[in-house]
C-alpha positions as CSV (number, residue, x, y, z in Angstrom):
1,X,-69.5,161.7,91.2
2,X,-70.6,164.0,88.4
3,X,-73.4,166.4,89.3
4,X,-75.7,168.7,87.3
5,X,-76.4,172.3,88.5
6,X,-80.2,172.3,89.3
7,X,-80.5,175.9,87.8
8,X,-78.3,176.1,84.7
9,X,-78.1,172.4,83.9
10,X,-74.3,172.4,83.5
11,X,-72.8,169.0,84.1
12,X,-69.7,169.0,86.3
13,X,-67.6,165.9,85.8
14,X,-65.5,164.0,88.3
15,X,-64.3,166.0,91.3
16,X,-65.8,169.2,90.0
17,X,-69.2,167.8,91.0
18,X,-68.1,167.7,94.6
19,X,-67.5,171.5,94.6
20,X,-71.1,172.5,93.9
21,X,-72.9,174.4,96.6
22,X,-75.8,172.8,98.4
23,X,-78.5,175.4,98.9
24,X,-80.3,174.6,102.2
25,X,-83.3,176.7,101.2
26,X,-84.0,175.3,97.7
27,X,-82.5,171.9,98.7
28,X,-80.5,171.3,95.5
29,X,-76.9,171.7,94.2
30,X,-75.9,174.8,92.3
31,X,-72.8,176.2,90.8
32,X,-71.4,179.6,92.0
33,X,-73.0,181.8,89.3
34,X,-76.4,180.3,90.0
35,X,-75.8,180.6,93.8
36,X,-75.1,184.3,93.3
37,X,-77.8,185.0,90.8
38,X,-80.6,182.4,91.3
39,X,-80.2,181.9,95.1
40,X,-79.3,185.5,95.8
41,X,-76.2,184.4,97.7
42,X,-78.3,182.7,100.4
43,X,-81.9,184.0,100.1
44,X,-81.0,186.7,102.6
45,X,-79.3,184.3,105.0
46,X,-75.8,184.5,103.4
47,X,-73.4,181.7,104.0
48,X,-75.7,180.1,106.6
49,X,-77.9,179.0,103.7
50,X,-75.2,177.0,102.0
51,X,-73.2,173.8,102.6
52,X,-69.8,173.2,101.0
53,X,-66.8,170.9,101.5
54,X,-68.9,167.8,101.9
55,X,-71.0,169.0,104.9
56,X,-72.0,166.1,107.0
57,X,-69.9,163.7,104.9
58,X,-66.7,165.5,106.0
59,X,-67.9,165.5,109.6
60,X,-68.5,161.8,109.3
61,X,-65.1,161.2,107.8
62,X,-63.5,163.1,110.7
63,X,-65.5,161.0,113.2
64,X,-64.5,157.7,111.4
65,X,-60.8,158.7,111.5
66,X,-61.1,159.5,115.2
67,X,-63.0,156.3,116.2
68,X,-62.0,153.5,113.8
69,X,-58.3,153.1,114.9
70,X,-59.3,152.1,118.4
71,X,-61.7,149.3,117.4
72,X,-59.0,146.7,116.2
73,X,-57.0,146.7,119.4
74,X,-60.1,146.4,121.6
75,X,-61.5,143.6,119.4
76,X,-58.1,141.9,119.4
77,X,-57.9,142.0,123.2
78,X,-61.4,140.5,123.5
79,X,-60.7,137.8,120.9
80,X,-57.4,136.7,122.4
81,X,-58.6,136.6,126.0
82,X,-61.9,135.0,125.1
83,X,-60.0,132.2,123.1
84,X,-57.8,131.7,126.2
85,X,-60.8,131.4,128.5
86,X,-63.0,129.3,126.2
87,X,-60.5,126.9,124.7
88,X,-60.4,123.4,126.2
89,X,-57.1,122.0,127.5
90,X,-55.4,119.9,124.9
91,X,-53.0,117.0,125.5
92,X,-49.4,118.0,124.8
93,X,-49.0,115.1,122.4
94,X,-52.1,116.2,120.3
95,X,-51.1,119.8,119.4
96,X,-50.8,120.5,115.7
97,X,-48.7,123.0,113.8
98,X,-50.5,126.1,112.7
99,X,-53.3,125.7,115.2
100,X,-53.8,127.5,118.5
101,X,-53.7,125.3,121.6
102,X,-54.2,125.6,125.3
103,X,-52.1,123.3,127.4
104,X,-51.2,122.7,131.0
105,X,-48.3,121.2,132.7
106,X,-45.3,121.6,135.0
107,X,-42.4,123.8,134.1
108,X,-39.0,122.2,133.5
109,X,-36.1,124.5,133.2
110,X,-32.3,124.5,133.8
111,X,-32.4,128.1,135.0
112,X,-33.7,129.2,138.4
113,X,-36.3,131.5,136.8
114,X,-38.1,130.0,133.8
115,X,-40.3,133.1,133.1
116,X,-39.5,136.3,134.9
117,X,-39.2,140.0,134.3
118,X,-37.5,143.2,135.2
119,X,-38.3,146.6,136.8
120,X,-38.6,149.7,134.7
121,X,-38.7,153.2,136.2
122,X,-41.3,155.5,134.6
123,X,-41.8,159.2,135.2
124,X,-43.0,158.8,138.7
125,X,-43.1,155.1,139.6
126,X,-41.7,151.6,139.0
127,X,-43.4,148.9,137.0
128,X,-42.8,145.2,136.3
129,X,-42.3,144.2,132.7
130,X,-42.1,140.5,131.7
131,X,-39.1,139.3,129.7
132,X,-39.4,138.6,126.0
133,X,-36.5,136.2,125.6
134,X,-37.5,133.6,128.2
135,X,-38.3,130.0,127.2
136,X,-39.0,126.8,129.1
137,X,-40.1,123.2,128.8
138,X,-43.7,122.4,129.8
139,X,-44.2,118.7,130.7
140,X,-47.4,116.8,131.3
141,X,-46.8,113.1,131.9
142,X,-44.6,111.7,129.2
143,X,-45.3,114.6,126.8
144,X,-43.4,117.9,126.7
145,X,-43.2,121.0,124.5
146,X,-41.0,124.0,124.4
147,X,-42.6,127.4,125.2
148,X,-41.3,130.6,123.7
149,X,-42.4,134.0,125.2
150,X,-41.2,136.4,122.5
151,X,-44.7,137.4,121.4
152,X,-46.6,137.2,124.7
153,X,-49.9,139.2,124.9
154,X,-50.8,138.8,128.5
155,X,-49.0,137.0,131.4
156,X,-50.8,136.6,134.6
157,X,-48.9,137.0,137.9
158,X,-46.7,134.1,138.7
159,X,-47.0,131.8,141.7
160,X,-43.8,133.1,143.3
161,X,-42.2,136.5,144.1
162,X,-39.5,137.4,141.6
163,X,-36.0,137.1,143.2
164,X,-34.9,140.3,141.4
165,X,-37.8,142.6,142.5
166,X,-36.9,145.6,144.6
167,X,-39.4,148.4,144.0
168,X,-42.4,146.4,142.8
169,X,-44.5,143.3,143.5
170,X,-43.1,141.5,140.5
171,X,-43.6,137.7,140.3
172,X,-42.1,134.9,138.4
173,X,-42.6,131.3,137.2
174,X,-39.9,128.9,138.5
175,X,-39.0,125.3,137.6
176,X,-41.5,123.0,139.2
177,X,-44.4,125.5,139.0
178,X,-47.7,124.6,137.3
179,X,-48.7,126.8,134.3
180,X,-51.3,127.0,131.6
181,X,-50.2,128.4,128.2
182,X,-52.2,129.4,125.2
183,X,-50.9,130.3,121.8
184,X,-50.2,129.1,118.2
185,X,-48.1,126.0,117.6
186,X,-45.2,126.5,115.3
187,X,-42.3,124.5,114.0
188,X,-38.7,125.5,114.7
189,X,-35.8,125.3,112.2
190,X,-34.7,121.9,113.6
191,X,-38.2,120.5,112.9
192,X,-39.5,120.3,116.5
193,X,-42.8,121.9,117.5
194,X,-43.0,124.7,120.0
195,X,-45.7,126.9,121.5
196,X,-45.5,130.6,120.8
197,X,-47.1,131.8,124.0
198,X,-49.8,134.5,123.8
199,X,-51.2,134.0,127.3
200,X,-49.6,132.4,130.4
201,X,-51.3,131.9,133.7
202,X,-52.1,129.5,136.5
203,X,-55.9,129.8,136.4
204,X,-57.9,129.3,133.2
205,X,-60.3,132.1,134.3
206,X,-57.4,134.6,134.8
207,X,-56.9,136.7,132.8
208,X,-60.4,137.2,131.3
209,X,-61.7,139.7,128.8
210,X,-62.3,143.2,130.4
211,X,-66.0,144.0,130.6
212,X,-65.1,147.7,130.8
213,X,-63.0,147.6,127.7
214,X,-65.6,145.4,125.9
215,X,-68.3,148.0,126.8
216,X,-66.2,150.8,125.6
217,X,-65.5,148.9,122.3
218,X,-69.3,148.3,121.9
219,X,-69.9,152.0,122.4
220,X,-67.3,152.9,119.8
221,X,-68.8,150.5,117.3
222,X,-72.3,151.9,117.9
223,X,-71.0,155.4,117.6
224,X,-69.2,154.6,114.3
225,X,-72.4,153.0,112.9
226,X,-74.5,156.0,114.0
227,X,-72.0,158.4,112.4
228,X,-72.1,156.4,109.1
229,X,-75.9,156.1,109.1
230,X,-76.2,159.9,109.9
231,X,-74.0,160.8,106.9
232,X,-75.5,158.2,104.6
233,X,-79.1,159.3,105.3
234,X,-78.2,162.9,104.7
235,X,-76.4,162.1,101.4
236,X,-79.3,159.9,100.2
237,X,-81.8,162.7,101.1
238,X,-79.8,165.3,99.2
239,X,-79.5,163.0,96.2
240,X,-83.2,162.5,96.2
241,X,-84.1,166.2,96.5
242,X,-81.5,167.2,93.9
243,X,-82.7,164.5,91.4
244,X,-86.2,165.7,91.9
245,X,-85.1,169.3,91.2
246,X,-83.1,168.4,88.1
247,X,-85.8,166.2,86.6
248,X,-85.3,164.9,83.1
249,X,-83.7,168.0,81.7
250,X,-80.7,167.6,79.3
251,X,-77.4,168.5,80.9
252,X,-74.9,170.8,79.3
253,X,-71.1,170.2,79.0
254,X,-68.8,173.2,78.9
255,X,-66.6,173.9,76.0
256,X,-63.1,172.9,77.1
257,X,-61.3,174.6,74.2
258,X,-58.8,177.3,75.3
259,X,-60.1,180.9,75.3
260,X,-58.2,184.1,75.7
261,X,-58.4,186.3,78.8
262,X,-60.6,189.3,78.7
263,X,-58.9,192.3,77.2
264,X,-58.5,195.7,78.7
265,X,-57.1,194.5,82.0
266,X,-53.5,194.3,83.3
267,X,-53.2,190.6,84.0
268,X,-50.6,189.4,86.5
269,X,-49.5,185.8,86.2
270,X,-50.2,183.8,89.3
271,X,-48.4,180.6,88.5
272,X,-50.0,177.3,87.6
273,X,-52.7,175.8,89.8
274,X,-52.6,172.1,90.7
275,X,-54.7,170.4,88.1
276,X,-57.7,168.4,89.5
277,X,-56.6,165.3,87.6
278,X,-53.3,165.3,89.6
279,X,-55.0,165.4,93.0
280,X,-56.0,161.8,93.3
281,X,-52.4,160.5,92.6
282,X,-51.2,163.0,95.2
283,X,-53.6,161.7,97.7
284,X,-52.7,158.1,96.9
285,X,-49.0,159.0,97.3
286,X,-49.7,160.5,100.7
287,X,-51.6,157.4,101.8
288,X,-48.7,155.2,100.5
289,X,-46.2,157.3,102.5
290,X,-48.3,157.0,105.7
291,X,-48.7,153.3,105.2
292,X,-44.9,152.9,104.9
293,X,-44.5,154.9,108.1
294,X,-47.0,152.7,109.9
295,X,-45.2,149.6,108.6
296,X,-41.8,150.9,109.7
297,X,-43.2,151.6,113.2
298,X,-44.8,148.2,113.3
299,X,-41.5,146.5,112.4
300,X,-39.5,148.5,114.9
301,X,-42.1,148.3,117.7
302,X,-42.9,144.6,117.0
303,X,-46.1,144.9,119.0
304,X,-47.3,142.0,121.1
305,X,-48.7,143.3,124.4
306,X,-51.9,145.4,124.6
307,X,-50.2,148.7,125.2
308,X,-48.2,148.3,122.0
309,X,-51.3,148.0,119.9
310,X,-52.9,151.1,121.5
311,X,-49.7,153.0,120.8
312,X,-49.9,151.9,117.2
313,X,-53.6,152.9,117.0
314,X,-52.7,156.4,118.3
315,X,-50.0,156.8,115.6
316,X,-52.5,155.7,112.9
317,X,-55.2,158.1,114.2
318,X,-52.8,161.1,114.2
319,X,-51.3,160.2,110.8
320,X,-54.9,159.9,109.4
321,X,-56.0,163.2,110.9
322,X,-53.0,165.3,110.0
323,X,-51.7,164.3,106.5
324,X,-54.4,162.1,105.0
325,X,-57.7,163.8,106.0
326,X,-56.5,167.4,105.0
327,X,-55.0,166.2,101.7
328,X,-58.2,164.2,101.1
329,X,-60.4,167.3,101.7
330,X,-58.0,169.3,99.4
331,X,-58.2,166.7,96.7
332,X,-62.0,166.4,96.8
333,X,-63.2,169.9,97.5
334,X,-60.5,172.6,97.3
335,X,-61.0,175.1,94.6
336,X,-58.3,175.6,92.1
337,X,-56.2,178.7,92.3
338,X,-56.4,181.4,89.6
339,X,-53.7,181.4,86.9
340,X,-53.8,185.2,86.6
341,X,-55.1,188.2,88.5
342,X,-56.0,191.8,87.6
343,X,-57.0,194.9,89.6
344,X,-59.3,197.6,88.5
345,X,-61.6,200.3,89.9
346,X,-64.3,197.7,89.8
347,X,-62.6,195.1,91.9
348,X,-60.4,192.0,91.9
349,X,-60.5,190.0,88.6
350,X,-59.5,186.3,88.5
351,X,-58.7,184.1,85.6
352,X,-58.9,180.3,85.5
353,X,-57.6,178.3,82.6
354,X,-60.1,175.5,83.0
355,X,-63.7,176.4,82.1
356,X,-65.1,174.4,85.0
357,X,-62.9,176.2,87.4
358,X,-64.1,179.5,85.8
359,X,-67.7,178.4,86.3
360,X,-67.2,177.3,89.9
361,X,-65.3,180.4,91.0
362,X,-65.9,184.1,90.9
363,X,-64.1,185.9,88.1
364,X,-64.7,189.2,89.9
365,X,-64.9,190.3,93.5
366,X,-66.2,193.9,93.5
367,X,-64.7,196.3,96.0
368,X,-68.2,197.1,97.1
369,X,-68.5,193.4,98.3
370,X,-65.2,193.4,100.2
371,X,-65.9,193.9,103.9
372,X,-62.3,193.6,105.2
373,X,-58.9,192.2,104.3
374,X,-56.8,191.2,107.3
375,X,-54.5,188.6,108.7
376,X,-56.2,186.0,110.7
377,X,-54.9,183.3,113.0
378,X,-55.3,179.6,112.3
379,X,-53.8,177.7,115.2
380,X,-50.2,178.8,115.5
381,X,-50.0,180.2,111.9
382,X,-51.9,183.0,110.2
383,X,-53.1,183.8,106.7
384,X,-54.5,186.7,104.7
385,X,-58.3,186.6,104.6
386,X,-60.7,188.5,102.4
387,X,-64.1,188.6,104.0
388,X,-67.1,189.6,101.9
389,X,-70.2,191.5,103.0
390,X,-72.1,188.2,102.7
391,X,-69.9,186.6,105.4
392,X,-68.0,184.4,103.0
393,X,-64.2,184.3,103.6
394,X,-61.6,183.7,100.9
395,X,-58.1,182.6,101.8
396,X,-55.6,184.7,99.8
397,X,-53.1,182.0,100.1
398,X,-54.2,181.0,96.6
399,X,-52.2,184.1,95.4
400,X,-48.5,184.3,95.0
401,X,-46.9,186.8,97.4
402,X,-46.5,189.6,94.9
403,X,-50.2,189.4,93.8
404,X,-51.4,189.1,97.4
405,X,-49.4,192.3,98.4
406,X,-50.9,194.1,95.4
407,X,-54.4,193.2,96.5
408,X,-53.7,194.4,100.0
409,X,-52.1,197.6,98.8
410,X,-55.1,198.3,96.5
411,X,-57.5,197.7,99.4
412,X,-55.6,200.1,101.6
413,X,-55.6,202.7,98.9
414,X,-59.4,202.6,98.4
415,X,-60.9,206.0,99.1
416,X,-64.3,204.8,100.0
417,X,-65.3,205.5,103.6
418,X,-66.1,201.8,104.2
419,X,-62.6,200.9,103.1
420,X,-60.9,203.5,105.2
421,X,-62.8,202.3,108.3
422,X,-61.4,198.8,107.7
423,X,-57.8,200.0,107.0
424,X,-56.8,199.6,110.6
425,X,-57.7,195.9,110.5
426,X,-55.1,195.2,107.8
427,X,-51.8,194.2,109.4
428,X,-48.3,194.1,108.0
429,X,-47.5,191.8,105.2
């Protein structure tokens, strides 16, 4: 993960190496001072000539988070229904505990309806939902086995109309009907074997795997592979070009001993920034919390039918996109906030306690390079933005409220014509 700046030779360990700037013109990684001095802040192209925050790797991570959660339920649908379709019929007396079996027989049950359902009213229509508590005896000759339907995955329409249907075409399986059942064989508390039904039907070819869903799953897998290869090739090319630029030069480690702040400036404390070494535990804590949430949803939902798995995939996708991905980007790429700030006639001065943070961030933003300071919208929220003449934008959320207000006030008070022309762009605090 450590990287060496191709210009000054400073070695940036751990996560600091991820915050180097990729110069698209020179095709190597540089630190901020070298980007400003050696690359001229973009070789005349400004921010268009640089790549930060992971570039294509971050785009690939977003694509993976968006695509990956949908592959398991699609694969599960195909595997379950393909096993149902392809498994040979097994004699009832030959089924074994812990193995999946496909059996056929005649339903024996003391109730009028052995396997039925109920009608559920949605937003605009009624639907038929199979029961999850029904059980019955399936007999074939002298052999019989009890069938439980608490974890059914797919139940094909039964041979008879359901006696309790009113608004739908619901069907049912009654005593005396023939049925084919597929599922794992388990042992009950009293020691007898039973079949935990995944699929129930009357025709071994119905249901069958959806070709449309299989095609969509194949497309997602192909897209996922393409995204991964795209990012991997880009990363490999960058490593090769950067290694060629660095050559065999000796790298330099910065002195990590504490140094005093520059004198002659009125420094304002800006609180303590989140140390880089604490970011990975924070990310792991967020991942653990999300995993616990998904586990709780799994337990409460107790998924067994296809729609349950797709609901769970939707939850995983959103939880990955909202808390995990942003926190991961913050942990890997976000610049540390300054521990102190000072204002002068020259510009805005920043101080960072860590020498690597000082090397990766500007210690001075001259007023002459400030194009505008204004509030900008980000979705439903807004933030204070400092835009430079190069097009680079800094989020002033790194400053505490008092320091941010002082920067805005100083900007408003500038007497230069360029500053006065921008004054109307600065909204209220």
